[in-house]
C-alpha positions as CSV (number, residue, x, y, z in Angstrom):
1,M,18.2,-7.7,32.7
2,T,15.2,-5.4,31.5
3,V,12.7,-7.5,29.9
4,K,10.0,-5.3,27.4
5,S,6.9,-5.5,27.9
6,P,4.6,-5.9,24.6
7,V,1.7,-3.9,26.1
8,T,4.3,-1.0,26.5
9,E,6.1,-1.4,23.2
10,K,4.6,0.5,20.2
11,A,3.0,-1.6,17.9
12,R,4.5,-2.1,14.5
13,P,3.4,-3.2,11.2
14,Q,3.5,-7.0,10.4
15,G,4.1,-8.9,7.2
16,C,4.3,-7.4,3.5
17,T,1.3,-4.5,2.8
18,N,1.8,-5.3,-1.0
19,Y,0.7,-9.5,-0.4
20,R,-1.8,-8.2,2.0
21,I,-3.5,-5.3,0.0
22,R,-3.5,-7.8,-3.1
23,Q,-5.0,-10.3,-0.8
24,L,-8.0,-7.8,-0.3
25,M,-7.7,-7.0,-4.0
26,R,-8.2,-10.6,-4.9
27,Q,-11.4,-11.0,-3.0
28,V,-12.8,-7.8,-3.8
29,S,-12.6,-8.4,-7.2
30,Q,-13.6,-11.8,-7.0
31,F,-16.5,-10.5,-5.5
32,Y,-17.3,-8.0,-7.9
33,D,-16.5,-10.0,-11.2
34,A,-19.2,-12.4,-10.0
35,E,-22.0,-10.6,-9.9
36,L,-21.0,-8.6,-12.7
37,G,-20.3,-11.5,-14.7
38,Q,-23.9,-11.7,-15.0
39,A,-24.0,-9.3,-17.3
40,G,-21.2,-10.4,-19.3
41,L,-18.1,-7.7,-18.1
42,K,-15.4,-8.0,-15.1
43,G,-14.9,-5.2,-12.8
44,T,-12.4,-3.8,-14.8
45,Q,-13.8,-3.4,-17.7
46,Y,-16.5,-1.9,-16.1
47,A,-14.6,0.9,-14.5
48,L,-12.6,1.2,-17.6
49,M,-16.2,1.9,-19.1
50,A,-17.2,4.3,-15.8
51,H,-13.9,6.1,-17.3
52,V,-14.9,6.4,-21.1
53,I,-18.5,7.8,-20.4
54,Q,-17.6,9.9,-17.7
55,L,-14.5,11.7,-19.2
56,G,-16.1,11.4,-22.9
57,P,-13.7,10.9,-25.9
58,L,-9.6,11.3,-25.2
59,R,-6.9,9.5,-25.6
60,P,-6.1,6.2,-24.5
61,G,-3.1,8.0,-22.5
62,D,-5.2,10.4,-20.6
63,L,-7.1,7.6,-19.9
64,A,-4.6,5.7,-18.4
65,K,-3.4,8.3,-16.3
66,A,-6.9,9.1,-14.7
67,M,-7.4,5.0,-14.3
68,K,-3.8,5.3,-13.2
69,M,-3.1,2.6,-15.1
70,D,0.6,1.8,-17.6
71,A,-0.4,2.0,-21.2
72,S,0.4,-1.8,-21.5
73,T,-2.6,-2.8,-18.8
74,L,-5.0,-0.3,-20.7
75,T,-4.4,-1.4,-23.5
76,R,-5.0,-5.5,-22.8
77,N,-8.4,-4.2,-21.0
78,L,-9.5,-2.0,-23.6
79,K,-8.9,-4.8,-26.8
80,P,-11.9,-6.8,-25.6
81,L,-14.0,-3.9,-25.4
82,L,-12.9,-2.8,-28.8
83,D,-13.5,-6.4,-30.5
84,A,-17.0,-6.5,-28.8
85,G,-17.7,-3.4,-30.0
86,W,-18.6,-1.2,-26.6
87,L,-15.5,1.3,-27.4
88,S,-14.4,2.7,-30.8
89,R,-11.3,4.0,-31.3
90,S,-10.6,7.0,-33.8
91,P,-8.1,9.2,-34.8
92,G,-7.3,11.5,-32.8
93,P,-6.8,15.8,-33.0
94,D,-3.5,15.4,-34.1
95,G,-3.3,12.5,-36.6
96,R,-1.0,10.3,-34.5
97,S,-3.1,10.4,-31.5
98,R,-6.0,7.9,-30.9
99,S,-9.1,8.4,-28.7
100,I,-11.3,6.4,-27.4
101,A,-15.2,7.0,-27.2
102,I,-18.0,4.7,-25.6
103,T,-20.3,3.2,-28.4
104,D,-24.4,3.2,-28.3
105,A,-23.9,-0.8,-27.5
106,G,-21.2,-0.3,-25.0
107,R,-23.5,2.6,-22.9
108,D,-26.4,-0.2,-23.0
109,K,-23.9,-2.6,-22.0
110,W,-22.8,-0.7,-19.4
111,R,-26.1,0.5,-17.8
112,Q,-27.4,-3.4,-17.9
113,A,-24.4,-4.1,-16.1
114,R,-24.8,-0.9,-13.2
115,E,-27.6,-3.2,-11.9
116,H,-25.4,-5.5,-10.8
117,W,-22.7,-3.2,-9.8
118,K,-25.3,-1.4,-7.2
119,R,-26.0,-5.0,-6.2
120,A,-22.7,-5.7,-5.0
121,Q,-21.9,-2.5,-3.8
122,Q,-24.7,-3.0,-1.3
123,R,-23.8,-6.7,-0.5
124,I,-20.0,-4.8,0.2
125,N,-21.5,-2.3,2.0
126,G,-23.6,-5.6,4.3
127,M,-20.6,-7.2,4.6
128,L,-18.7,-5.1,6.1
129,G,-20.4,-1.7,7.1
130,E,-20.8,1.2,5.7
131,D,-18.4,2.9,7.7
132,R,-16.2,0.5,7.6
133,V,-16.6,1.2,3.8
134,M,-16.4,4.9,4.0
135,A,-13.3,4.3,6.1
136,L,-11.8,2.1,3.5
137,H,-12.0,4.7,0.8
138,S,-10.9,7.5,3.2
139,L,-7.3,5.2,3.9
140,I,-7.1,3.9,-0.3
141,D,-7.6,7.8,-1.1
142,E,-5.2,9.7,1.6
143,S,-2.6,6.7,0.9
144,L,-2.6,7.4,-2.9
145,D,-2.1,11.1,-2.3
146,L,0.8,10.2,-0.3
147,L,1.8,7.8,-2.4
148,A,2.0,9.5,-5.9
149,P,4.9,11.6,-5.5
150,H,6.3,8.9,-5.2
151,E,5.1,6.7,-8.0
152,P,8.0,4.9,-10.1
153,T,9.9,6.7,-13.1
154,G,9.5,5.7,-16.5
155,A,5.7,4.1,-16.5
156,D,3.8,4.9,-19.1
157,S,0.4,6.2,-16.4
């Protein structure tokens, strides 16, 4: 009887990848939310505003696609920003579509929150180490590219 040595066997992933990524995301989100909360925003709201600033006024569907999220999630995340007057929704070019833009108050709020975001990012870099953060970013980008052709059909993103 041959007994396989654990040293000679190739290591295999253990556990659920989805669960482990969600654990990491919860911790990272809580970390950023605590810092950005001092400016009255959540991490998701800050990122959404940053995309609108960067991409300019755009249709919600284009914003959802740029952020790799489905339309219903975007709608939920837009509501408090629209209600606060930090983003505006106006008629789009064809009468049926809408356009999302940042308001002056929204730009001010985003600038205020940016200092908190920088502080959170610096602390994450310090806690994990810049090399690990860069490697993590690279791994995430590669994984997103590999998974992109396999996105579920029927999503509104």
